[in-house]
C-alpha positions as CSV (number, residue, x, y, z in Angstrom):
1,M,98.9,-97.7,-23.0
2,R,96.0,-95.2,-23.2
3,L,97.6,-93.1,-20.4
4,F,100.8,-92.9,-22.5
5,Y,98.7,-92.0,-25.6
6,S,97.0,-89.2,-23.6
7,V,100.3,-87.8,-22.3
8,M,101.6,-87.8,-25.9
9,W,98.5,-85.8,-27.0
10,W,99.1,-83.2,-24.4
11,L,102.8,-82.9,-25.2
12,A,102.1,-82.7,-28.9
13,L,99.3,-80.1,-28.5
14,P,101.4,-77.0,-29.0
15,L,102.8,-78.4,-32.2
16,V,99.3,-79.4,-33.3
17,L,98.0,-75.9,-32.7
18,A,101.0,-74.4,-34.5
19,R,100.4,-76.6,-37.5
20,L,96.7,-75.6,-37.4
21,W,97.7,-72.0,-37.5
22,L,100.1,-72.5,-40.4
23,R,97.5,-74.5,-42.4
24,G,95.3,-71.5,-41.9
25,R,97.5,-69.4,-44.2
26,K,96.0,-71.4,-47.2
27,E,92.7,-72.4,-45.6
28,P,91.4,-69.7,-43.2
29,G,88.9,-72.1,-41.8
30,Y,91.7,-73.8,-39.8
31,R,92.0,-70.6,-37.7
32,Q,88.3,-70.5,-36.8
33,H,86.4,-72.3,-33.9
34,W,89.5,-73.3,-32.0
35,G,87.5,-73.5,-28.8
36,E,85.5,-76.4,-30.2
37,R,88.7,-78.3,-30.9
38,L,89.7,-77.9,-27.3
39,G,86.3,-78.8,-25.9
40,L,85.3,-75.2,-24.9
41,Y,81.7,-74.1,-25.5
42,R,79.4,-71.4,-24.5
43,R,76.8,-72.3,-21.9
44,I,73.3,-73.2,-23.3
45,D,70.0,-73.7,-21.6
46,A,69.9,-77.1,-20.1
47,S,66.1,-77.4,-20.3
48,G,66.1,-76.7,-24.1
49,R,68.9,-79.2,-24.4
50,A,66.9,-82.0,-22.6
51,A,63.8,-81.2,-24.7
52,A,65.6,-82.2,-27.9
53,P,67.5,-85.5,-27.7
54,V,70.8,-85.3,-29.5
55,L,72.3,-87.8,-31.9
56,W,76.0,-87.4,-32.6
57,V,77.4,-88.1,-36.0
58,H,81.1,-87.6,-36.8
59,A,82.3,-87.2,-40.4
60,V,85.9,-86.2,-40.5
61,S,86.1,-84.5,-43.9
62,V,84.4,-84.0,-47.3
63,G,84.1,-87.6,-48.4
64,E,82.7,-88.9,-45.0
65,T,80.3,-85.9,-44.8
66,R,78.9,-86.6,-48.2
67,A,78.7,-90.3,-47.4
68,A,76.8,-89.4,-44.2
69,E,74.0,-87.5,-46.0
70,P,71.6,-90.4,-46.5
71,L,72.1,-91.5,-42.8
72,V,71.7,-88.0,-41.4
73,D,68.5,-87.4,-43.4
74,A,67.1,-90.8,-42.4
75,L,68.0,-90.3,-38.7
76,L,66.2,-86.9,-38.6
77,A,63.1,-88.5,-40.3
78,D,63.0,-91.5,-38.1
79,Y,63.6,-89.6,-34.9
80,P,61.6,-86.4,-35.5
81,Q,62.0,-85.0,-31.9
82,S,65.8,-85.2,-32.1
83,R,68.6,-83.0,-33.3
84,I,72.0,-84.0,-34.7
85,I,75.4,-82.6,-33.7
86,L,77.6,-83.2,-36.7
87,T,81.3,-83.0,-36.0
88,H,84.2,-82.7,-38.4
89,M,88.0,-82.4,-38.4
90,T,88.5,-80.2,-41.5
91,P,87.1,-76.9,-42.7
92,T,86.2,-78.4,-46.0
93,G,84.2,-81.1,-44.3
94,R,82.4,-78.5,-42.2
95,A,81.6,-76.4,-45.3
96,T,80.3,-79.4,-47.1
97,G,78.1,-80.3,-44.2
98,K,76.8,-76.7,-44.1
99,A,75.8,-76.9,-47.7
100,L,74.3,-80.3,-47.6
101,F,72.3,-79.9,-44.5
102,A,71.1,-76.3,-44.6
103,K,67.7,-77.8,-45.4
104,H,67.4,-79.1,-41.8
105,G,67.7,-75.7,-40.2
106,D,68.4,-75.7,-36.5
107,R,67.8,-79.4,-36.2
108,L,71.4,-79.9,-37.2
109,L,74.3,-78.3,-35.4
110,Q,77.9,-78.4,-36.5
111,S,81.2,-78.4,-34.5
112,Y,84.7,-79.6,-34.8
113,L,85.6,-82.8,-33.0
114,P,87.6,-82.0,-29.8
115,Y,91.1,-83.4,-29.8
116,D,91.3,-86.9,-28.3
117,T,92.0,-86.2,-24.7
118,G,89.7,-87.3,-21.9
119,S,88.9,-83.9,-20.6
120,M,88.2,-82.3,-24.0
121,V,85.9,-85.2,-25.0
122,S,84.2,-85.1,-21.6
123,R,83.4,-81.4,-21.9
124,F,81.9,-82.1,-25.4
125,I,79.6,-84.8,-24.0
126,R,78.6,-82.7,-21.0
127,H,77.7,-79.9,-23.3
128,F,75.7,-81.7,-25.9
129,R,74.6,-84.8,-24.0
130,P,74.4,-87.1,-27.0
131,Q,72.4,-90.3,-26.8
132,V,74.6,-92.1,-29.3
133,C,77.9,-91.5,-31.1
134,I,78.0,-92.6,-34.7
135,L,81.5,-92.5,-36.3
136,M,81.7,-92.7,-40.1
137,E,83.9,-95.2,-41.9
138,T,87.3,-95.4,-40.2
139,E,87.3,-93.0,-37.3
140,V,88.4,-94.7,-34.1
141,W,89.6,-92.5,-31.2
142,P,90.7,-94.4,-28.1
143,N,89.9,-91.6,-25.5
144,L,86.6,-90.7,-27.2
145,I,85.4,-94.3,-27.1
146,A,86.6,-94.7,-23.4
147,V,84.8,-91.5,-22.3
148,C,81.6,-92.5,-24.2
149,G,81.7,-95.9,-22.4
150,A,82.2,-94.3,-19.0
151,K,79.3,-91.9,-19.6
152,G,76.9,-94.5,-21.1
153,V,77.0,-93.2,-24.7
154,P,76.9,-96.1,-27.2
155,V,79.5,-95.9,-30.0
156,V,78.6,-97.0,-33.5
157,L,81.0,-97.2,-36.4
158,A,78.8,-96.8,-39.5
159,N,79.7,-97.5,-43.1
160,A,82.9,-99.0,-41.7
161,R,85.8,-100.1,-43.8
162,L,89.2,-101.4,-42.9
163,S,91.9,-102.3,-45.4
164,E,94.6,-104.8,-44.9
165,R,97.1,-102.0,-44.6
166,S,95.0,-100.2,-41.9
167,L,94.5,-103.5,-40.0
168,R,98.3,-103.9,-39.9
169,K,98.7,-100.4,-38.5
170,A,96.0,-101.0,-35.9
171,T,97.6,-104.3,-34.9
172,R,100.9,-102.6,-34.3
173,L,99.1,-100.3,-31.7
174,G,98.4,-103.4,-29.6
175,S,96.2,-102.9,-26.5
176,L,95.4,-99.3,-27.3
177,M,93.5,-100.2,-30.4
178,Q,92.2,-103.5,-29.1
179,N,90.6,-101.8,-26.0
180,A,89.1,-99.1,-28.2
181,A,87.7,-101.8,-30.5
182,R,86.1,-103.6,-27.5
183,G,84.5,-100.3,-26.5
184,I,82.5,-100.0,-29.7
185,S,78.9,-101.1,-29.3
186,L,78.2,-101.8,-33.0
187,V,80.0,-101.8,-36.3
188,A,78.0,-101.6,-39.5
189,A,80.6,-102.8,-42.1
190,Q,80.5,-102.2,-45.8
191,T,81.6,-105.7,-46.8
192,E,82.2,-109.1,-45.3
193,A,85.9,-108.7,-45.8
194,D,85.8,-105.4,-43.8
195,A,83.8,-107.2,-41.1
196,Q,86.2,-110.0,-40.8
197,R,89.2,-107.6,-40.4
198,I,87.2,-105.5,-37.8
199,R,86.2,-108.6,-35.8
200,S,89.9,-109.6,-35.6
201,L,90.4,-106.4,-33.5
202,G,87.9,-107.6,-30.9
203,V,84.8,-105.6,-31.7
204,P,81.9,-107.5,-30.0
205,R,79.2,-106.9,-32.6
206,V,79.9,-106.5,-36.3
207,E,77.1,-106.6,-39.0
208,V,77.4,-106.3,-42.7
209,T,75.1,-103.6,-44.1
210,G,76.8,-102.5,-47.4
211,S,78.0,-99.0,-48.3
212,I,75.7,-96.1,-47.5
213,K,77.3,-94.2,-50.3
214,F,75.2,-96.1,-52.8
215,D,72.1,-94.5,-51.2
216,V,73.1,-90.9,-51.9
217,V,70.5,-89.0,-53.8
218,V,71.7,-86.7,-56.6
219,P,70.4,-83.2,-55.8
220,D,68.3,-81.5,-58.4
221,T,70.4,-78.4,-57.9
222,A,73.6,-80.3,-58.8
223,L,72.0,-81.6,-62.0
224,A,70.8,-78.1,-62.9
225,I,74.3,-76.7,-62.4
226,G,75.7,-79.6,-64.4
227,A,73.3,-78.9,-67.2
228,A,74.3,-75.2,-67.2
229,L,78.0,-76.1,-67.2
230,R,77.4,-78.5,-70.1
231,A,75.6,-75.7,-72.0
232,A,78.6,-73.4,-71.4
233,I,81.0,-76.0,-72.6
234,G,78.9,-76.8,-75.7
235,E,79.2,-80.0,-77.7
236,R,82.9,-80.6,-76.9
237,P,83.7,-84.0,-75.4
238,V,84.7,-83.8,-71.8
239,L,87.2,-86.0,-69.9
240,L,86.8,-85.4,-66.1
241,C,89.7,-86.2,-63.8
242,A,88.0,-86.0,-60.4
243,S,89.4,-85.9,-56.8
244,T,93.0,-85.8,-58.1
245,R,95.8,-85.7,-55.5
246,E,99.3,-84.2,-55.4
247,G,101.5,-85.7,-58.0
248,E,98.7,-86.9,-60.2
249,E,97.9,-83.7,-62.0
250,E,101.4,-83.4,-63.5
251,L,101.1,-86.9,-64.9
252,I,97.7,-86.3,-66.3
253,L,98.7,-83.0,-67.9
254,Q,101.8,-84.5,-69.5
255,A,99.8,-87.4,-70.9
256,Y,97.0,-85.0,-72.1
257,V,99.5,-82.9,-74.1
258,S,101.1,-86.0,-75.6
259,A,97.7,-87.6,-76.5
260,R,95.9,-84.6,-78.0
261,S,96.3,-85.8,-81.5
262,A,94.7,-89.1,-80.5
263,L,91.8,-87.6,-78.6
264,P,88.7,-86.4,-80.4
265,A,89.0,-82.8,-81.7
266,A,88.5,-80.1,-79.0
267,T,88.4,-82.5,-76.1
268,L,88.1,-80.5,-72.9
269,L,90.1,-81.8,-69.9
270,L,88.2,-81.0,-66.6
271,I,90.4,-81.4,-63.5
272,V,88.9,-81.2,-60.0
273,P,91.7,-81.4,-57.3
274,R,90.5,-83.1,-54.1
275,H,91.9,-80.5,-51.8
276,P,90.9,-76.8,-52.3
277,Q,94.1,-75.4,-51.0
278,R,95.8,-76.8,-54.1
279,F,93.6,-75.0,-56.7
280,D,96.1,-72.1,-57.3
281,E,99.0,-74.6,-57.5
282,V,97.2,-76.7,-60.1
283,E,96.2,-73.7,-62.1
284,K,99.9,-72.6,-62.3
285,M,100.8,-76.2,-63.3
286,I,98.4,-76.1,-66.2
287,A,99.6,-72.7,-67.4
288,A,103.2,-73.9,-67.2
289,R,102.3,-76.6,-69.8
290,G,101.3,-73.9,-72.2
291,L,97.6,-74.8,-71.9
292,T,94.8,-72.3,-71.8
293,V,92.9,-72.7,-68.5
294,A,89.7,-71.4,-67.1
295,R,88.4,-71.7,-63.6
296,R,84.9,-72.9,-62.8
297,S,84.5,-70.1,-60.1
298,Q,85.0,-67.5,-62.9
299,L,82.4,-68.9,-65.2
300,V,79.1,-67.2,-65.2
301,L,76.5,-69.9,-66.0
302,D,73.9,-67.6,-67.6
303,G,73.8,-69.2,-71.0
304,S,77.1,-67.7,-72.2
305,A,79.5,-70.0,-74.0
306,M,82.9,-70.8,-72.5
307,P,85.7,-69.6,-74.9
308,H,86.5,-72.4,-77.3
309,S,90.2,-71.7,-76.8
310,V,90.0,-73.1,-73.2
311,E,91.8,-76.5,-73.2
312,V,91.6,-77.2,-69.4
313,L,88.8,-76.3,-67.0
314,L,89.8,-76.2,-63.4
315,G,87.0,-77.3,-61.1
316,D,87.7,-75.0,-58.1
317,S,84.2,-75.0,-56.5
318,M,83.0,-76.8,-53.4
319,G,80.0,-79.1,-53.3
320,E,79.6,-79.4,-57.1
321,M,81.1,-82.8,-57.7
322,F,77.8,-84.3,-58.9
323,A,77.6,-81.3,-61.3
324,Y,81.0,-82.1,-62.7
325,Y,80.2,-85.7,-63.1
326,S,76.9,-84.9,-64.9
327,A,78.7,-82.6,-67.3
328,C,81.3,-85.1,-68.5
329,E,81.3,-88.1,-71.0
330,V,84.0,-90.1,-69.2
331,A,85.1,-89.8,-65.6
332,F,88.5,-90.8,-64.1
333,V,88.5,-91.1,-60.3
334,G,91.7,-89.8,-58.8
335,G,93.9,-91.0,-55.9
336,S,94.5,-94.1,-57.9
337,L,97.4,-93.2,-60.2
338,M,99.7,-93.2,-57.3
339,P,99.6,-95.4,-54.2
340,L,97.1,-93.3,-52.3
341,G,94.2,-95.8,-52.1
342,G,91.8,-94.3,-54.6
343,Q,88.5,-92.4,-54.0
344,N,84.8,-93.2,-54.2
345,L,83.6,-94.3,-57.7
346,I,80.0,-94.6,-56.7
347,E,79.0,-91.1,-57.6
348,P,79.9,-91.2,-61.3
349,A,78.4,-94.7,-61.4
350,A,75.1,-93.4,-59.9
351,L,75.0,-90.9,-62.8
352,G,75.6,-93.6,-65.4
353,K,79.1,-92.4,-66.4
354,P,81.8,-94.7,-67.6
355,V,84.4,-94.9,-64.8
356,L,88.2,-95.2,-65.3
357,I,90.3,-96.0,-62.2
358,G,94.0,-96.5,-61.6
359,Q,95.9,-99.4,-60.1
360,H,95.9,-98.1,-56.5
361,T,92.5,-98.6,-55.0
362,F,93.2,-100.4,-51.7
363,N,90.9,-98.1,-49.7
364,F,87.9,-99.0,-52.0
365,E,89.0,-102.5,-53.0
366,L,85.8,-104.5,-53.1
367,V,83.6,-101.8,-54.5
368,T,86.1,-101.2,-57.3
369,E,86.4,-104.9,-58.1
370,D,82.6,-105.1,-58.2
371,A,82.3,-102.1,-60.5
372,L,85.0,-103.7,-62.8
373,A,83.2,-107.0,-62.8
374,A,79.9,-105.3,-63.6
375,G,81.4,-103.7,-66.7
376,G,80.8,-100.1,-65.4
377,A,84.5,-99.3,-64.7
378,Q,87.8,-100.0,-66.4
379,R,91.2,-100.1,-64.7
380,I,94.0,-98.2,-66.4
381,T,97.8,-98.7,-65.8
382,D,99.1,-95.2,-66.0
383,A,98.3,-91.6,-67.2
384,A,99.2,-92.5,-70.8
385,D,96.8,-95.5,-70.7
386,L,94.1,-93.2,-69.1
387,M,94.3,-90.9,-72.2
388,S,94.3,-93.8,-74.8
389,T,91.3,-95.5,-73.0
390,A,89.5,-92.1,-72.8
391,A,90.2,-91.5,-76.5
392,R,88.6,-94.8,-77.4
393,L,85.5,-94.2,-75.3
394,L,85.1,-90.6,-76.4
395,S,85.2,-91.8,-80.0
396,N,82.7,-94.7,-79.5
397,S,79.3,-93.6,-78.3
398,T,77.9,-97.1,-78.3
399,Q,80.7,-98.5,-76.1
400,R,80.5,-95.5,-73.8
401,A,76.7,-95.9,-73.4
402,T,77.0,-99.6,-72.6
403,M,79.6,-98.9,-70.0
404,G,77.5,-96.1,-68.5
405,D,74.4,-98.3,-68.3
406,N,76.5,-101.0,-66.6
407,A,77.7,-98.5,-64.1
408,L,74.2,-97.3,-63.3
409,A,72.9,-100.8,-62.9
410,F,75.8,-101.6,-60.5
411,A,75.0,-98.5,-58.4
412,N,71.3,-99.3,-58.2
413,Q,71.9,-102.9,-57.3
414,H,73.7,-102.0,-54.1
415,R,71.3,-99.5,-52.6
416,G,69.7,-100.1,-49.1
417,A,72.6,-99.8,-46.7
418,T,71.1,-96.8,-44.9
419,R,67.9,-98.7,-43.9
420,R,69.9,-101.8,-42.9
421,T,72.0,-99.6,-40.6
422,L,69.0,-97.8,-39.1
423,A,67.4,-101.2,-38.3
424,L,70.3,-101.9,-36.0
425,L,70.0,-98.7,-34.0
426,P,66.8,-98.8,-32.0
427,T,68.3,-100.8,-29.1
428,L,71.0,-98.2,-28.8
429,I,68.9,-95.0,-29.1
430,N,66.2,-94.1,-26.7
431,P,62.9,-94.9,-28.6
432,T,61.2,-91.9,-27.1
433,A,63.6,-89.7,-29.0
């Protein structure tokens, strides 16, 4: 089965590269560093490489990279002689990693993950010689795991989650996924439900550690930007719609226009699309509704006030999600109005913001239910309900404060997953590192 999978990869490679080139029209980053995706690297000094043991962390895109921050910071602190090679699949993930980990200097390198063929992964391992491979959340690549096993590189799946839907897909792949699962040395699962589903695939060792995302530290710089943004906005109430996906913005804008009479006067709608290649599209969508729009990238946060005529602010900057959350009164987390699985609600909760979430949260099922049970989040049925619920909260500071306090208590209660994960690693990482 894996041989067939490998052949299909090679047959599909011209199409994969063509798609990469086409995506580069909107995101130029897709046209950069192609050699890394093919497992091609410049030669480096072998003695220097041996002197600094390498720990490999893979975070596919923005969400996984941000989730990996506490783990990466802790690994570099606990293994002071080591370096980390951080791999990604998307330019936005790479850009996020560059911003988050610039503080570590040359102790952290970045690369794209090579495509999942045996030869490309083998070249990656020969070049970097990692002591361990730590995959974040849901990334399972059959050839990568097989090559790591053949070369003696333990594979860890950290902050792991597996929904019922993903389990059904994995089960349909039969022996390909089962053999890959058996090649994973350790899985640190977010919840017991995730752990049970992962065990059913045949992973030999699965531990429940909780979600590392609860351990994220809000950067002071993000809070400073959030404060400056808040000052530019002034005293207007702000409804943030964060990490919105295709199809959701249209629903939100329609509901916002219909509900303006019910919302507190001068309520500002702040929309932050999840994918940066859609910023221009969403701006045109806002203007088409006859709404006055400003872009965050065009605001100069020097104490100047944003024009009061702006009705919608488009969050078109990278790496500022904490700043957006800190500047709002109520936060809706996108990907949940449509059957897309939802997004991470831990960040607004960690800032003590009332969280609104849609019906479709199967990718974050348990954490969402826990936040709802704690009183820090509220589920809405559709975009119209989003606006009516937001109107109620924006008009009631006591209720808003209570919900925010509950969200913060919920976030603080679940911290500690990073240390629990690290406690499992010494038997897999050379202690002299």
